Residue frames as a rotation matrix with the C-alpha (Angstrom) as fourth column:
MET 1
0.606 0.788 0.112 -0.04
0.793 -0.610 -0.001 -0.01
0.068 0.089 -0.994 -0.05
LEU 2
0.286 -0.606 -0.743 2.92
0.201 -0.720 0.664 2.34
-0.937 -0.339 -0.084 0.79
ALA 3
-0.739 -0.638 0.216 4.33
0.284 -0.004 0.959 1.88
-0.611 0.770 0.184 -2.71
LEU 4
-0.148 0.761 0.631 0.86
0.972 -0.004 0.233 2.46
0.180 0.648 -0.740 -4.42
ASN 5
0.773 0.520 -0.362 0.52
0.610 -0.766 0.203 5.72
-0.171 -0.378 -0.910 -2.51
GLY 6
0.450 -0.706 0.547 4.00
0.182 -0.527 -0.830 6.94
0.874 0.473 -0.109 -3.64
LEU 7
0.773 -0.245 0.585 5.35
-0.618 -0.497 0.609 6.77
0.141 -0.833 -0.536 -0.09
PRO 8
0.316 -0.045 -0.948 7.69
0.626 -0.740 0.244 7.49
-0.713 -0.671 -0.205 1.41
MET 9
0.586 -0.096 0.805 8.14
0.607 -0.605 -0.515 10.86
0.536 0.790 -0.296 -0.23
PRO 10
0.042 -0.568 -0.822 11.14
0.949 -0.235 0.212 12.46
-0.314 -0.788 0.529 1.50
TYR 11
-0.760 -0.280 -0.587 10.78
0.206 -0.960 0.191 15.61
-0.617 0.024 0.787 -0.52
HIS 12
0.119 0.825 0.552 7.81
0.993 -0.089 -0.081 17.53
-0.017 0.558 -0.830 -2.10
PRO 13
-0.567 -0.287 0.772 7.76
0.466 -0.885 0.013 21.15
0.679 0.367 0.636 -3.41
VAL 14
0.517 0.821 0.244 4.94
0.184 -0.384 0.905 21.93
0.836 -0.423 -0.350 -0.82
PHE 15
0.499 -0.336 -0.799 7.54
0.867 0.198 0.457 21.73
0.005 -0.921 0.390 1.83
ASN 16
-0.649 -0.734 0.200 8.98
0.745 -0.666 -0.028 25.02
0.154 0.131 0.979 0.59
VAL 17
0.098 0.742 0.663 5.73
0.198 -0.668 0.718 26.88
0.975 0.061 -0.212 1.32
PRO 18
-0.745 -0.499 0.442 6.43
-0.245 -0.411 -0.878 28.94
0.620 -0.762 0.184 4.50
ARG 19
-0.035 0.761 0.648 2.88
-0.986 -0.133 0.103 28.33
0.165 -0.635 0.755 6.03
PHE 20
0.281 0.187 -0.941 3.52
-0.310 0.946 0.095 24.51
0.908 0.265 0.323 5.74
ALA 21
-0.776 -0.618 -0.129 5.21
-0.054 0.269 -0.962 24.57
0.629 -0.739 -0.242 9.09
PHE 22
-0.495 0.664 0.560 1.77
-0.869 -0.367 -0.333 25.17
-0.016 -0.651 0.759 10.63
ALA 23
0.152 0.666 -0.730 0.49
-0.729 0.575 0.372 21.98
0.668 0.476 0.573 9.31
THR 24
-0.257 -0.382 -0.888 2.23
0.300 0.841 -0.449 20.02
0.918 -0.382 -0.102 12.00
LYS 25
-0.991 -0.010 0.134 0.91
-0.111 -0.500 -0.859 22.36
0.076 -0.866 0.495 14.82
ASP 26
-0.542 0.838 -0.061 -2.72
0.254 0.095 -0.962 23.15
-0.801 -0.537 -0.264 14.70
ARG 27
0.174 0.569 -0.804 -3.67
-0.808 -0.384 -0.446 23.38
-0.562 0.728 0.393 11.03
PHE 28
0.060 -0.076 0.995 -3.81
0.372 0.927 0.048 21.22
-0.926 0.368 0.083 7.93
PHE 29
-0.517 -0.302 -0.801 -2.99
-0.584 -0.560 0.588 21.51
-0.626 0.772 0.114 4.34
LEU 30
0.572 0.715 0.402 -5.15
0.061 0.452 -0.890 20.69
-0.818 0.533 0.215 1.28
ILE 31
-0.598 -0.716 -0.361 -3.08
-0.292 -0.226 0.929 19.98
-0.747 0.661 -0.074 -1.86
VAL 32
0.683 0.725 0.085 -4.77
-0.117 0.224 -0.968 20.02
-0.721 0.651 0.237 -5.29
PHE 33
-0.316 -0.877 0.361 -2.64
0.332 0.254 0.908 18.66
-0.889 0.407 0.211 -8.02
ALA 34
0.037 0.265 -0.963 -2.61
-0.749 -0.631 -0.203 20.43
-0.662 0.729 0.175 -11.33
SER 35
-0.885 -0.413 -0.218 -2.03
-0.440 0.583 0.683 17.10
-0.155 0.700 -0.697 -12.98
ASP 36
-0.519 0.760 0.391 -5.58
0.314 0.595 -0.739 16.13
-0.795 -0.261 -0.548 -12.36
LYS 37
-0.715 0.184 0.675 -7.65
0.688 0.013 0.726 16.07
0.125 0.983 -0.136 -15.54
LYS 38
0.258 0.946 0.198 -10.40
0.885 -0.313 0.345 18.13
0.388 0.086 -0.918 -14.04
TYR 39
-0.098 -0.480 -0.872 -8.08
0.781 -0.580 0.232 20.81
-0.617 -0.658 0.432 -12.61
ASP 40
0.253 0.033 0.967 -8.80
0.664 -0.733 -0.148 24.34
0.704 0.680 -0.207 -13.74
PRO 41
-0.628 -0.731 -0.266 -6.78
0.679 -0.348 -0.646 27.08
0.380 -0.587 0.715 -11.98
ALA 42
-0.797 0.301 0.523 -9.26
-0.317 -0.946 0.061 29.82
0.514 -0.118 0.850 -11.93
THR 43
0.297 0.923 -0.243 -12.25
-0.338 0.340 0.878 27.56
0.893 -0.179 0.413 -10.84
THR 44
0.173 -0.366 -0.914 -10.22
0.749 0.652 -0.120 25.91
0.640 -0.664 0.387 -8.19
ARG 45
-0.813 -0.579 0.067 -9.03
0.423 -0.666 -0.615 29.22
0.400 -0.471 0.786 -6.85
ARG 46
-0.477 0.729 0.491 -12.51
-0.538 -0.684 0.492 30.64
0.695 -0.030 0.718 -6.67
PHE 47
0.505 0.630 -0.589 -13.89
0.027 0.671 0.741 27.52
0.863 -0.390 0.323 -4.93
LEU 48
-0.112 -0.559 -0.821 -11.07
0.879 0.330 -0.345 27.59
0.464 -0.760 0.454 -2.32
GLU 49
-0.924 -0.213 0.318 -11.41
0.087 -0.926 -0.368 31.34
0.372 -0.312 0.874 -1.70
GLY 50
-0.138 0.974 0.182 -15.12
-0.516 -0.228 0.826 30.76
0.845 0.020 0.534 -1.10
LEU 51
0.383 0.195 -0.903 -14.22
0.551 0.736 0.392 28.49
0.741 -0.648 0.174 1.83
ASN 52
0.804 -0.147 0.576 -12.58
-0.393 -0.859 0.328 31.50
0.447 -0.490 -0.748 3.60
PRO 53
0.600 -0.636 -0.485 -9.14
0.719 0.694 -0.022 29.84
0.351 -0.336 0.874 4.24
ARG 54
0.556 -0.550 -0.623 -6.36
0.307 -0.561 0.769 31.43
-0.772 -0.619 -0.143 6.21
SER 55
-0.176 -0.723 -0.668 -4.16
-0.654 -0.421 0.629 31.34
-0.736 0.547 -0.399 2.95
ILE 56
0.851 0.180 0.494 -3.90
0.171 0.794 -0.584 29.84
-0.497 0.581 0.645 -0.35
SER 57
0.110 -0.954 -0.280 -0.60
-0.594 -0.289 0.751 29.18
-0.797 0.084 -0.598 -1.82
GLU 58
0.922 0.021 -0.387 0.56
-0.367 0.368 -0.854 28.12
0.125 0.929 0.347 -5.29
VAL 59
0.379 -0.808 0.452 3.47
-0.232 0.390 0.891 25.60
-0.896 -0.442 -0.039 -5.25
PRO 60
0.382 -0.325 -0.865 5.78
-0.924 -0.146 -0.354 25.69
-0.011 0.934 -0.356 -8.19
SER 61
0.989 0.083 0.120 6.64
-0.077 0.995 -0.057 22.30
-0.124 0.047 0.991 -9.45
C-alpha cells in the first residue's frame, strides 16, 4: 500500500511553502494537484476562496 501511494516521499515542493510549518501544529494542508484532468486554476481558486481559508498558496513544481 505504501508503494501504491507513492510513499515514502522524502521531498515535495509543498515543503517550501512557508505556512507548511503550521500543518504539523494546529492546522492542515489541502493539496490540489494540477496534473488532475479536472483541474482548472481559476475555478479551483474561486472555490477555495469561497471556503474562507487562512491562505492559499501556489506551489511551483
